All heavy atoms as TSV, in Angstrom:
chain	resi	resn	atom	element	x	y	z
A	1	MET	N	N	-17.379	-30.072	10.158
A	1	MET	CA	C	-18.303	-30.472	11.184
A	1	MET	C	C	-18.742	-31.897	10.876
A	1	MET	O	O	-18.990	-32.241	9.716
A	1	MET	CB	C	-19.472	-29.502	11.177
A	1	MET	CG	C	-20.521	-29.818	12.173
A	1	MET	SD	S	-21.584	-28.416	12.388
A	1	MET	CE	C	-21.110	-28.009	14.006
A	2	PHE	N	N	-18.836	-32.717	11.915
A	2	PHE	CA	C	-19.167	-34.131	11.763
A	2	PHE	C	C	-20.316	-34.502	12.688
A	2	PHE	O	O	-20.469	-33.934	13.761
A	2	PHE	CB	C	-17.948	-34.990	12.110
A	2	PHE	CG	C	-16.755	-34.687	11.257
A	2	PHE	CD1	C	-15.862	-33.689	11.599
A	2	PHE	CD2	C	-16.524	-35.395	10.096
A	2	PHE	CE1	C	-14.769	-33.396	10.806
A	2	PHE	CE2	C	-15.430	-35.117	9.290
A	2	PHE	CZ	C	-14.548	-34.112	9.648
A	3	ASP	N	N	-21.100	-35.502	12.279
A	3	ASP	CA	C	-22.192	-35.971	13.132
A	3	ASP	C	C	-21.675	-36.996	14.140
A	3	ASP	O	O	-20.478	-37.283	14.191
A	3	ASP	CB	C	-23.350	-36.527	12.301
A	3	ASP	CG	C	-23.008	-37.793	11.531
A	3	ASP	OD1	O	-21.935	-38.402	11.760
A	3	ASP	OD2	O	-23.827	-38.200	10.701
A	4	GLY	N	N	-22.565	-37.552	14.937
A	4	GLY	CA	C	-22.196	-38.515	15.972
A	4	GLY	C	C	-21.605	-39.808	15.442
A	4	GLY	O	O	-20.953	-40.542	16.165
A	5	GLN	N	N	-21.816	-40.089	14.158
A	5	GLN	CA	C	-21.267	-41.288	13.534
A	5	GLN	C	C	-19.912	-41.011	12.883
A	5	GLN	O	O	-19.306	-41.908	12.316
A	5	GLN	CB	C	-22.228	-41.824	12.469
A	5	GLN	CG	C	-23.642	-42.038	12.955
A	5	GLN	CD	C	-23.700	-43.028	14.113
A	5	GLN	OE1	O	-23.051	-44.052	14.070
A	5	GLN	NE2	N	-24.463	-42.703	15.131
A	6	GLY	N	N	-19.467	-39.745	12.930
A	6	GLY	CA	C	-18.191	-39.371	12.329
A	6	GLY	C	C	-18.282	-38.994	10.858
A	6	GLY	O	O	-17.266	-38.812	10.198
A	7	LEU	N	N	-19.493	-38.838	10.353
A	7	LEU	CA	C	-19.684	-38.482	8.944
A	7	LEU	C	C	-19.688	-36.956	8.787
A	7	LEU	O	O	-20.309	-36.249	9.580
A	7	LEU	CB	C	-21.004	-39.050	8.425
A	7	LEU	CG	C	-21.127	-40.572	8.490
A	7	LEU	CD1	C	-22.536	-41.007	8.123
A	7	LEU	CD2	C	-20.105	-41.226	7.582
A	8	PRO	N	N	-19.006	-36.436	7.775
A	8	PRO	CA	C	-18.998	-34.985	7.582
A	8	PRO	C	C	-20.384	-34.479	7.188
A	8	PRO	O	O	-21.082	-35.113	6.408
A	8	PRO	CB	C	-17.994	-34.778	6.442
A	8	PRO	CG	C	-17.896	-36.093	5.756
A	8	PRO	CD	C	-18.223	-37.147	6.764
A	9	VAL	N	N	-20.786	-33.357	7.768
A	9	VAL	CA	C	-22.107	-32.800	7.480
A	9	VAL	C	C	-22.055	-31.399	6.878
A	9	VAL	O	O	-22.964	-31.005	6.160
A	9	VAL	CB	C	-23.027	-32.806	8.720
A	9	VAL	CG1	C	-23.318	-34.217	9.166
A	9	VAL	CG2	C	-22.439	-31.994	9.842
A	10	ARG	N	N	-20.986	-30.629	7.177
A	10	ARG	CA	C	-20.914	-29.271	6.639
A	10	ARG	C	C	-19.559	-28.650	6.926
A	10	ARG	O	O	-18.969	-28.893	7.967
A	10	ARG	CB	C	-22.007	-28.415	7.260
A	10	ARG	CG	C	-22.083	-27.027	6.680
A	10	ARG	CD	C	-23.349	-26.337	7.088
A	10	ARG	NE	N	-23.380	-24.989	6.540
A	10	ARG	CZ	C	-24.268	-24.093	6.884
A	10	ARG	NH1	N	-25.208	-24.395	7.757
A	10	ARG	NH2	N	-24.246	-22.894	6.356
A	11	GLU	N	N	-19.085	-27.814	5.997
A	11	GLU	CA	C	-17.923	-26.964	6.239
A	11	GLU	C	C	-18.446	-25.590	6.611
A	11	GLU	O	O	-19.209	-24.987	5.862
A	11	GLU	CB	C	-17.051	-26.871	4.990
A	11	GLU	CG	C	-16.284	-28.126	4.692
A	11	GLU	CD	C	-15.287	-27.922	3.567
A	11	GLU	OE1	O	-15.106	-26.785	3.087
A	11	GLU	OE2	O	-14.693	-28.923	3.162
A	12	LEU	N	N	-18.057	-25.107	7.773
A	12	LEU	CA	C	-18.607	-23.838	8.246
A	12	LEU	C	C	-17.878	-22.621	7.697
A	12	LEU	O	O	-18.483	-21.615	7.380
A	12	LEU	CB	C	-18.592	-23.787	9.774
A	12	LEU	CG	C	-19.491	-24.795	10.472
A	12	LEU	CD1	C	-19.359	-24.647	11.978
A	12	LEU	CD2	C	-20.929	-24.618	10.044
A	13	CYS	N	N	-16.581	-22.699	7.601
A	13	CYS	CA	C	-15.815	-21.530	7.184
A	13	CYS	C	C	-14.584	-21.986	6.404
A	13	CYS	O	O	-13.457	-21.798	6.851
A	13	CYS	CB	C	-15.422	-20.729	8.419
A	13	CYS	SG	S	-14.715	-19.130	8.062
A	14	PRO	N	N	-14.780	-22.587	5.233
A	14	PRO	CA	C	-13.619	-23.090	4.500
A	14	PRO	C	C	-12.717	-21.948	4.020
A	14	PRO	O	O	-13.201	-20.963	3.476
A	14	PRO	CB	C	-14.235	-23.850	3.327
A	14	PRO	CG	C	-15.572	-23.250	3.141
A	14	PRO	CD	C	-16.016	-22.794	4.508
A	15	PHE	N	N	-11.444	-22.086	4.291
A	15	PHE	CA	C	-10.431	-21.117	3.857
A	15	PHE	C	C	-10.695	-19.713	4.379
A	15	PHE	O	O	-10.318	-18.729	3.759
A	15	PHE	CB	C	-10.314	-21.097	2.324
A	15	PHE	CG	C	-10.097	-22.448	1.737
A	15	PHE	CD1	C	-11.102	-23.094	1.045
A	15	PHE	CD2	C	-8.892	-23.098	1.909
A	15	PHE	CE1	C	-10.906	-24.349	0.507
A	15	PHE	CE2	C	-8.673	-24.354	1.380
A	15	PHE	CZ	C	-9.688	-24.976	0.678
A	16	GLY	N	N	-11.335	-19.618	5.530
A	16	GLY	CA	C	-11.627	-18.310	6.116
A	16	GLY	C	C	-10.443	-17.774	6.891
A	16	GLY	O	O	-9.579	-18.514	7.346
A	17	MET	N	N	-10.397	-16.482	7.018
A	17	MET	CA	C	-9.375	-15.819	7.820
A	17	MET	C	C	-9.946	-15.587	9.210
A	17	MET	O	O	-11.106	-15.220	9.358
A	17	MET	CB	C	-8.984	-14.481	7.193
A	17	MET	CG	C	-8.394	-14.616	5.805
A	17	MET	SD	S	-6.764	-15.350	5.811
A	17	MET	CE	C	-5.810	-14.036	6.499
A	18	ALA	N	N	-9.130	-15.796	10.226
A	18	ALA	CA	C	-9.604	-15.640	11.596
A	18	ALA	C	C	-8.565	-14.913	12.432
A	18	ALA	O	O	-7.388	-14.864	12.085
A	18	ALA	CB	C	-9.892	-17.006	12.212
A	19	SER	N	N	-9.000	-14.368	13.540
A	19	SER	CA	C	-8.099	-13.734	14.492
A	19	SER	C	C	-7.857	-14.701	15.649
A	19	SER	O	O	-8.348	-15.828	15.636
A	19	SER	CB	C	-8.720	-12.438	14.999
A	19	SER	OG	O	-9.907	-12.718	15.694
A	20	ALA	N	N	-7.106	-14.257	16.636
A	20	ALA	CA	C	-6.804	-15.108	17.796
A	20	ALA	C	C	-8.067	-15.431	18.594
A	20	ALA	O	O	-8.140	-16.461	19.258
A	20	ALA	CB	C	-5.768	-14.444	18.684
A	21	THR	N	N	-9.039	-14.551	18.552
A	21	THR	CA	C	-10.314	-14.798	19.222
A	21	THR	C	C	-11.433	-14.523	18.230
A	21	THR	O	O	-11.262	-13.766	17.275
A	21	THR	CB	C	-10.503	-13.888	20.457
A	21	THR	OG1	O	-10.508	-12.533	20.025
A	21	THR	CG2	C	-9.401	-14.119	21.479
A	22	GLY	N	N	-12.556	-15.135	18.453
A	22	GLY	CA	C	-13.670	-14.901	17.552
A	22	GLY	C	C	-14.789	-15.887	17.794
A	22	GLY	O	O	-14.758	-16.680	18.733
A	23	LEU	N	N	-15.756	-15.853	16.904
A	23	LEU	CA	C	-16.934	-16.678	17.052
A	23	LEU	C	C	-17.425	-17.111	15.678
A	23	LEU	O	O	-17.495	-16.301	14.753
A	23	LEU	CB	C	-18.035	-15.876	17.761
A	23	LEU	CG	C	-19.360	-16.556	18.004
A	23	LEU	CD1	C	-19.207	-17.633	19.063
A	23	LEU	CD2	C	-20.381	-15.528	18.446
A	24	ILE	N	N	-17.720	-18.379	15.545
A	24	ILE	CA	C	-18.344	-18.907	14.336
A	24	ILE	C	C	-19.654	-19.540	14.779
A	24	ILE	O	O	-19.684	-20.316	15.734
A	24	ILE	CB	C	-17.455	-19.961	13.648
A	24	ILE	CG1	C	-16.165	-19.305	13.142
A	24	ILE	CG2	C	-18.190	-20.626	12.496
A	24	ILE	CD1	C	-15.169	-20.276	12.567
A	25	THR	N	N	-20.733	-19.200	14.120
A	25	THR	CA	C	-22.027	-19.761	14.491
A	25	THR	C	C	-22.496	-20.739	13.423
A	25	THR	O	O	-22.136	-20.616	12.256
A	25	THR	CB	C	-23.091	-18.658	14.669
A	25	THR	OG1	O	-23.220	-17.931	13.459
A	25	THR	CG2	C	-22.703	-17.721	15.794
A	26	TRP	N	N	-23.276	-21.702	13.857
A	26	TRP	CA	C	-23.855	-22.702	12.964
A	26	TRP	C	C	-25.360	-22.584	13.062
A	26	TRP	O	O	-25.933	-22.569	14.155
A	26	TRP	CB	C	-23.382	-24.097	13.370
A	26	TRP	CG	C	-23.968	-25.210	12.573
A	26	TRP	CD1	C	-24.160	-25.247	11.221
A	26	TRP	CD2	C	-24.434	-26.463	13.068
A	26	TRP	NE1	N	-24.710	-26.453	10.841
A	26	TRP	CE2	C	-24.889	-27.218	11.965
A	26	TRP	CE3	C	-24.518	-27.036	14.325
A	26	TRP	CZ2	C	-25.404	-28.494	12.091
A	26	TRP	CZ3	C	-25.021	-28.307	14.445
A	26	TRP	CH2	C	-25.457	-29.035	13.334
A	27	ASP	N	N	-26.032	-22.519	11.929
A	27	ASP	CA	C	-27.475	-22.345	11.894
A	27	ASP	C	C	-28.260	-23.644	12.047
A	27	ASP	O	O	-29.476	-23.650	11.978
A	27	ASP	CB	C	-27.897	-21.636	10.612
A	27	ASP	CG	C	-27.420	-22.347	9.363
A	27	ASP	OD1	O	-26.898	-23.478	9.460
A	27	ASP	OD2	O	-27.555	-21.757	8.264
A	28	GLY	N	N	-27.576	-24.771	12.253
A	28	GLY	CA	C	-28.258	-26.046	12.445
A	28	GLY	C	C	-28.690	-26.707	11.153
A	28	GLY	O	O	-29.528	-27.605	11.165
A	29	LEU	N	N	-28.113	-26.262	10.035
A	29	LEU	CA	C	-28.441	-26.845	8.740
A	29	LEU	C	C	-27.249	-27.624	8.186
A	29	LEU	O	O	-26.102	-27.264	8.433
A	29	LEU	CB	C	-28.827	-25.751	7.742
A	29	LEU	CG	C	-30.034	-24.892	8.092
A	29	LEU	CD1	C	-30.218	-23.801	7.044
A	29	LEU	CD2	C	-31.278	-25.743	8.226
A	30	PHE	N	N	-27.559	-28.671	7.438
A	30	PHE	CA	C	-26.525	-29.416	6.738
A	30	PHE	C	C	-26.129	-28.662	5.472
A	30	PHE	O	O	-26.739	-27.652	5.115
A	30	PHE	CB	C	-27.015	-30.817	6.370
A	30	PHE	CG	C	-27.130	-31.756	7.535
A	30	PHE	CD1	C	-28.037	-32.790	7.493
A	30	PHE	CD2	C	-26.342	-31.633	8.657
A	30	PHE	CE1	C	-28.151	-33.691	8.544
A	30	PHE	CE2	C	-26.439	-32.513	9.722
A	30	PHE	CZ	C	-27.351	-33.549	9.654
A	31	ALA	N	N	-25.124	-29.157	4.759
A	31	ALA	CA	C	-24.635	-28.516	3.538
A	31	ALA	C	C	-25.730	-28.399	2.485
A	31	ALA	O	O	-25.745	-27.454	1.692
A	31	ALA	CB	C	-23.439	-29.282	2.986
A	32	ASP	N	N	-26.678	-29.328	2.456
A	32	ASP	CA	C	-27.764	-29.286	1.473
A	32	ASP	C	C	-28.969	-28.465	1.963
A	32	ASP	O	O	-30.042	-28.537	1.394
A	32	ASP	CB	C	-28.203	-30.697	1.089
A	32	ASP	CG	C	-28.826	-31.464	2.254
A	32	ASP	OD1	O	-28.911	-30.925	3.379
A	32	ASP	OD2	O	-29.222	-32.625	2.043
A	33	SER	N	N	-28.782	-27.714	3.024
A	33	SER	CA	C	-29.802	-26.843	3.642
A	33	SER	C	C	-30.920	-27.609	4.349
A	33	SER	O	O	-31.927	-27.016	4.723
A	33	SER	CB	C	-30.411	-25.880	2.615
A	33	SER	OG	O	-29.411	-25.014	2.128
A	34	SER	N	N	-30.761	-28.909	4.565
A	34	SER	CA	C	-31.750	-29.654	5.343
A	34	SER	C	C	-31.453	-29.463	6.831
A	34	SER	O	O	-30.327	-29.202	7.237
A	34	SER	CB	C	-31.730	-31.140	4.969
A	34	SER	OG	O	-30.480	-31.726	5.277
A	35	LEU	N	N	-32.491	-29.578	7.629
A	35	LEU	CA	C	-32.400	-29.374	9.074
A	35	LEU	C	C	-31.658	-30.525	9.732
A	35	LEU	O	O	-31.996	-31.694	9.524
A	35	LEU	CB	C	-33.814	-29.260	9.643
A	35	LEU	CG	C	-33.985	-28.696	11.024
A	35	LEU	CD1	C	-33.459	-27.272	11.106
A	35	LEU	CD2	C	-35.447	-28.732	11.415
A	36	ALA	N	N	-30.657	-30.207	10.534
A	36	ALA	CA	C	-29.901	-31.231	11.244
A	36	ALA	C	C	-30.750	-31.812	12.368
A	36	ALA	O	O	-31.399	-31.067	13.100
A	36	ALA	CB	C	-28.621	-30.644	11.819
A	37	PRO	N	N	-30.758	-33.136	12.523
A	37	PRO	CA	C	-31.516	-33.721	13.626
A	37	PRO	C	C	-30.849	-33.449	14.967
A	37	PRO	O	O	-29.660	-33.111	15.022
A	37	PRO	CB	C	-31.516	-35.215	13.297
A	37	PRO	CG	C	-30.334	-35.424	12.438
A	37	PRO	CD	C	-30.120	-34.145	11.691
A	38	GLU	N	N	-31.612	-33.609	16.021
A	38	GLU	CA	C	-31.038	-33.456	17.360
A	38	GLU	C	C	-29.898	-34.434	17.529
A	38	GLU	O	O	-29.943	-35.556	17.031
A	38	GLU	CB	C	-32.095	-33.712	18.428
A	38	GLU	CG	C	-33.144	-32.637	18.521
A	38	GLU	CD	C	-34.076	-32.847	19.695
A	38	GLU	OE1	O	-34.205	-33.982	20.179
A	38	GLU	OE2	O	-34.691	-31.862	20.115
A	39	GLY	N	N	-28.881	-34.013	18.235
A	39	GLY	CA	C	-27.754	-34.890	18.487
A	39	GLY	C	C	-26.487	-34.113	18.780
A	39	GLY	O	O	-26.476	-32.889	18.868
A	40	ILE	N	N	-25.405	-34.851	18.932
A	40	ILE	CA	C	-24.087	-34.300	19.223
A	40	ILE	C	C	-23.312	-34.179	17.920
A	40	ILE	O	O	-23.332	-35.088	17.086
A	40	ILE	CB	C	-23.323	-35.217	20.201
A	40	ILE	CG1	C	-24.128	-35.434	21.496
A	40	ILE	CG2	C	-21.933	-34.675	20.501
A	40	ILE	CD1	C	-24.330	-34.201	22.325
A	41	TYR	N	N	-22.589	-33.065	17.774
A	41	TYR	CA	C	-21.792	-32.817	16.576
A	41	TYR	C	C	-20.376	-32.409	16.976
A	41	TYR	O	O	-20.180	-31.726	17.986
A	41	TYR	CB	C	-22.436	-31.731	15.722
A	41	TYR	CG	C	-23.754	-32.199	15.137
A	41	TYR	CD1	C	-24.933	-32.079	15.857
A	41	TYR	CD2	C	-23.797	-32.801	13.894
A	41	TYR	CE1	C	-26.134	-32.534	15.334
A	41	TYR	CE2	C	-24.995	-33.274	13.367
A	41	TYR	CZ	C	-26.151	-33.134	14.098
A	41	TYR	OH	O	-27.327	-33.601	13.583
A	42	LEU	N	N	-19.415	-32.831	16.192
A	42	LEU	CA	C	-18.010	-32.517	16.422
A	42	LEU	C	C	-17.598	-31.402	15.479
A	42	LEU	O	O	-17.832	-31.483	14.270
A	42	LEU	CB	C	-17.144	-33.757	16.179
A	42	LEU	CG	C	-15.630	-33.565	16.256
A	42	LEU	CD1	C	-15.212	-33.201	17.670
A	42	LEU	CD2	C	-14.918	-34.820	15.794
A	43	VAL	N	N	-16.990	-30.378	16.032
A	43	VAL	CA	C	-16.486	-29.254	15.251
A	43	VAL	C	C	-14.963	-29.367	15.220
A	43	VAL	O	O	-14.333	-29.503	16.271
A	43	VAL	CB	C	-16.900	-27.906	15.877
A	43	VAL	CG1	C	-16.385	-26.747	15.060
A	43	VAL	CG2	C	-18.403	-27.840	16.054
A	44	VAL	N	N	-14.382	-29.339	14.038
A	44	VAL	CA	C	-12.932	-29.445	13.875
A	44	VAL	C	C	-12.445	-28.239	13.084
A	44	VAL	O	O	-13.002	-27.929	12.023
A	44	VAL	CB	C	-12.543	-30.742	13.139
A	44	VAL	CG1	C	-11.036	-30.818	12.950
A	44	VAL	CG2	C	-13.038	-31.964	13.887
A	45	ALA	N	N	-11.439	-27.555	13.591
A	45	ALA	CA	C	-10.864	-26.405	12.892
A	45	ALA	C	C	-9.365	-26.626	12.730
A	45	ALA	O	O	-8.650	-26.786	13.717
A	45	ALA	CB	C	-11.134	-25.131	13.671
A	46	ASP	N	N	-8.904	-26.663	11.495
A	46	ASP	CA	C	-7.474	-26.691	11.210
A	46	ASP	C	C	-7.029	-25.252	11.004
A	46	ASP	O	O	-7.714	-24.470	10.345
A	46	ASP	CB	C	-7.191	-27.498	9.939
A	46	ASP	CG	C	-7.449	-28.979	10.124
A	46	ASP	OD1	O	-7.093	-29.510	11.195
A	46	ASP	OD2	O	-8.011	-29.601	9.216
A	47	TYR	N	N	-5.886	-24.901	11.582
A	47	TYR	CA	C	-5.419	-23.531	11.424
A	47	TYR	C	C	-3.948	-23.515	11.031
A	47	TYR	O	O	-3.197	-24.430	11.333
A	47	TYR	CB	C	-5.669	-22.704	12.691
A	47	TYR	CG	C	-5.070	-23.276	13.954
A	47	TYR	CD1	C	-3.764	-22.976	14.330
A	47	TYR	CD2	C	-5.816	-24.101	14.776
A	47	TYR	CE1	C	-3.220	-23.493	15.497
A	47	TYR	CE2	C	-5.291	-24.624	15.941
A	47	TYR	CZ	C	-3.987	-24.313	16.296
A	47	TYR	OH	O	-3.456	-24.835	17.438
A	48	TYR	N	N	-3.601	-22.454	10.322
A	48	TYR	CA	C	-2.245	-22.270	9.804
A	48	TYR	C	C	-1.828	-20.836	10.063
A	48	TYR	O	O	-2.557	-19.910	9.762
A	48	TYR	CB	C	-2.209	-22.549	8.297
A	48	TYR	CG	C	-2.745	-23.906	7.947
A	48	TYR	CD1	C	-4.092	-24.082	7.653
A	48	TYR	CD2	C	-1.909	-25.024	7.949
A	48	TYR	CE1	C	-4.602	-25.339	7.359
A	48	TYR	CE2	C	-2.416	-26.282	7.653
A	48	TYR	CZ	C	-3.752	-26.425	7.357
A	48	TYR	OH	O	-4.257	-27.673	7.072
A	49	HIS	N	N	-0.637	-20.673	10.610
A	49	HIS	CA	C	-0.106	-19.349	10.901
A	49	HIS	C	C	0.905	-18.984	9.821
A	49	HIS	O	O	1.606	-19.868	9.310
A	49	HIS	CB	C	0.558	-19.365	12.288
A	49	HIS	CG	C	0.927	-18.018	12.792
A	49	HIS	ND1	N	2.116	-17.419	12.470
A	49	HIS	CD2	C	0.252	-17.145	13.578
A	49	HIS	CE1	C	2.180	-16.236	13.045
A	49	HIS	NE2	N	1.059	-16.045	13.728
A	50	PRO	N	N	1.023	-17.698	9.474
A	50	PRO	CA	C	1.994	-17.301	8.451
A	50	PRO	C	C	3.435	-17.713	8.774
A	50	PRO	O	O	4.259	-17.892	7.878
A	50	PRO	CB	C	1.876	-15.779	8.400
A	50	PRO	CG	C	0.497	-15.491	8.881
A	50	PRO	CD	C	0.183	-16.566	9.886
A	51	SER	N	N	3.735	-17.900	10.050
A	51	SER	CA	C	5.095	-18.310	10.451
A	51	SER	C	C	5.363	-19.780	10.145
A	51	SER	O	O	6.494	-20.238	10.275
A	51	SER	CB	C	5.291	-18.071	11.948
A	51	SER	OG	O	4.476	-18.958	12.704
A	52	GLY	N	N	4.329	-20.515	9.754
A	52	GLY	CA	C	4.501	-21.936	9.452
A	52	GLY	C	C	3.889	-22.866	10.484
A	52	GLY	O	O	3.775	-24.065	10.254
A	53	ARG	N	N	3.511	-22.320	11.637
A	53	ARG	CA	C	2.855	-23.157	12.649
A	53	ARG	C	C	1.488	-23.587	12.134
A	53	ARG	O	O	0.806	-22.847	11.430
A	53	ARG	CB	C	2.659	-22.382	13.951
A	53	ARG	CG	C	3.889	-22.171	14.749
A	53	ARG	CD	C	3.563	-21.590	16.122
A	53	ARG	NE	N	2.327	-20.837	16.150
A	53	ARG	CZ	C	2.218	-19.586	16.554
A	53	ARG	NH1	N	3.264	-18.923	16.962
A	53	ARG	NH2	N	1.042	-18.981	16.564
A	54	LYS	N	N	1.096	-24.781	12.534
A	54	LYS	CA	C	-0.245	-25.243	12.207
A	54	LYS	C	C	-0.756	-26.084	13.361
A	54	LYS	O	O	0.004	-26.549	14.205
A	54	LYS	CB	C	-0.272	-26.025	10.900
A	54	LYS	CG	C	0.596	-27.252	10.889
A	54	LYS	CD	C	0.562	-27.906	9.524
A	54	LYS	CE	C	1.480	-29.112	9.483
A	54	LYS	NZ	N	1.421	-29.779	8.184
A	55	GLY	N	N	-2.067	-26.273	13.410
A	55	GLY	CA	C	-2.657	-27.047	14.487
A	55	GLY	C	C	-4.099	-27.396	14.175
A	55	GLY	O	O	-4.632	-27.058	13.122
A	56	ARG	N	N	-4.698	-28.067	15.129
A	56	ARG	CA	C	-6.095	-28.484	14.982
A	56	ARG	C	C	-6.797	-28.285	16.313
A	56	ARG	O	O	-6.299	-28.672	17.369
A	56	ARG	CB	C	-6.161	-29.946	14.563
A	56	ARG	CG	C	-7.581	-30.487	14.494
A	56	ARG	CD	C	-7.621	-31.863	13.914
A	56	ARG	NE	N	-7.536	-31.691	12.459
A	56	ARG	CZ	C	-7.507	-32.685	11.596
A	56	ARG	NH1	N	-7.524	-33.920	12.014
A	56	ARG	NH2	N	-7.441	-32.448	10.313
A	57	TRP	N	N	-7.988	-27.683	16.258
A	57	TRP	CA	C	-8.835	-27.500	17.425
A	57	TRP	C	C	-10.072	-28.349	17.234
A	57	TRP	O	O	-10.625	-28.421	16.140
A	57	TRP	CB	C	-9.213	-26.024	17.554
A	57	TRP	CG	C	-10.164	-25.759	18.667
A	57	TRP	CD1	C	-9.854	-25.497	19.966
A	57	TRP	CD2	C	-11.593	-25.742	18.588
A	57	TRP	NE1	N	-11.001	-25.318	20.701
A	57	TRP	CE2	C	-12.088	-25.471	19.860
A	57	TRP	CE3	C	-12.499	-25.943	17.555
A	57	TRP	CZ2	C	-13.442	-25.386	20.144
A	57	TRP	CZ3	C	-13.855	-25.860	17.839
A	57	TRP	CH2	C	-14.302	-25.572	19.120
A	58	LYS	N	N	-10.522	-29.003	18.314
A	58	LYS	CA	C	-11.739	-29.819	18.267
A	58	LYS	C	C	-12.655	-29.422	19.417
A	58	LYS	O	O	-12.198	-29.135	20.517
A	58	LYS	CB	C	-11.414	-31.307	18.405
A	58	LYS	CG	C	-10.569	-31.860	17.292
A	58	LYS	CD	C	-10.241	-33.316	17.552
A	58	LYS	CE	C	-9.283	-33.850	16.514
A	58	LYS	NZ	N	-8.894	-35.227	16.807
A	59	GLY	N	N	-13.937	-29.415	19.132
A	59	GLY	CA	C	-14.935	-29.117	20.152
A	59	GLY	C	C	-16.230	-29.828	19.812
A	59	GLY	O	O	-16.374	-30.382	18.728
A	60	VAL	N	N	-17.158	-29.812	20.737
A	60	VAL	CA	C	-18.451	-30.462	20.489
A	60	VAL	C	C	-19.565	-29.455	20.661
A	60	VAL	O	O	-19.426	-28.455	21.361
A	60	VAL	CB	C	-18.694	-31.671	21.435
A	60	VAL	CG1	C	-17.703	-32.785	21.168
A	60	VAL	CG2	C	-18.651	-31.251	22.870
A	61	CYS	N	N	-20.672	-29.710	19.991
A	61	CYS	CA	C	-21.875	-28.910	20.176
A	61	CYS	C	C	-23.063	-29.862	20.047
A	61	CYS	O	O	-22.914	-31.011	19.621
A	61	CYS	CB	C	-21.964	-27.771	19.169
A	61	CYS	SG	S	-22.196	-28.267	17.468
A	62	ALA	N	N	-24.213	-29.384	20.437
A	62	ALA	CA	C	-25.412	-30.208	20.387
A	62	ALA	C	C	-26.551	-29.429	19.745
A	62	ALA	O	O	-26.650	-28.221	19.886
A	62	ALA	CB	C	-25.825	-30.628	21.791
A	63	VAL	N	N	-27.390	-30.148	19.019
A	63	VAL	CA	C	-28.630	-29.589	18.494
A	63	VAL	C	C	-29.742	-30.123	19.396
A	63	VAL	O	O	-29.905	-31.337	19.539
A	63	VAL	CB	C	-28.871	-30.004	17.030
A	63	VAL	CG1	C	-30.258	-29.584	16.577
A	63	VAL	CG2	C	-27.805	-29.422	16.121
A	64	VAL	N	N	-30.463	-29.197	20.022
A	64	VAL	CA	C	-31.567	-29.554	20.909
A	64	VAL	C	C	-32.744	-28.662	20.539
A	64	VAL	O	O	-32.611	-27.446	20.449
A	64	VAL	CB	C	-31.190	-29.336	22.393
A	64	VAL	CG1	C	-32.339	-29.687	23.301
A	64	VAL	CG2	C	-29.947	-30.126	22.752
A	65	ARG	N	N	-33.876	-29.249	20.311
A	65	ARG	CA	C	-35.066	-28.483	19.950
A	65	ARG	C	C	-36.135	-28.658	21.035
A	65	ARG	O	O	-36.163	-29.643	21.742
A	65	ARG	CB	C	-35.601	-28.947	18.613
A	65	ARG	CG	C	-34.640	-28.596	17.498
A	65	ARG	CD	C	-35.267	-28.786	16.127
A	65	ARG	NE	N	-34.340	-28.358	15.121
A	65	ARG	CZ	C	-33.293	-29.077	14.709
A	65	ARG	NH1	N	-33.064	-30.255	15.222
A	65	ARG	NH2	N	-32.486	-28.603	13.783
A	66	GLY	N	N	-36.991	-27.677	21.153
A	66	GLY	CA	C	-38.085	-27.761	22.115
A	66	GLY	C	C	-37.641	-27.571	23.547
A	66	GLY	O	O	-38.319	-27.960	24.480
A	67	TYR	N	N	-36.517	-26.927	23.749
A	67	TYR	CA	C	-36.004	-26.705	25.101
A	67	TYR	C	C	-36.634	-25.491	25.695
A	67	TYR	O	O	-36.826	-24.491	25.159
A	67	TYR	CB	C	-34.489	-26.569	25.059
A	67	TYR	CG	C	-33.881	-26.210	26.383
A	67	TYR	CD1	C	-33.848	-27.129	27.426
A	67	TYR	CD2	C	-33.360	-24.949	26.604
A	67	TYR	CE1	C	-33.280	-26.800	28.640
A	67	TYR	CE2	C	-32.790	-24.602	27.814
A	67	TYR	CZ	C	-32.762	-25.535	28.820
A	67	TYR	OH	O	-32.211	-25.217	30.036
């Protein structure tokens, strides 16, 4: 996960096993357990299939407080 400046802020599920569908949630904390400020964050997931296929998924999320 990266902040709006492109700096890494946290690994959500390093070396985790996943299925074709699923959900990963982020608690809004950085790796050092400090509260992430409001803003846009980039989520990047690299995946590897046992057959040798690999790929990368990218998405965005936002931290908004007081909504």
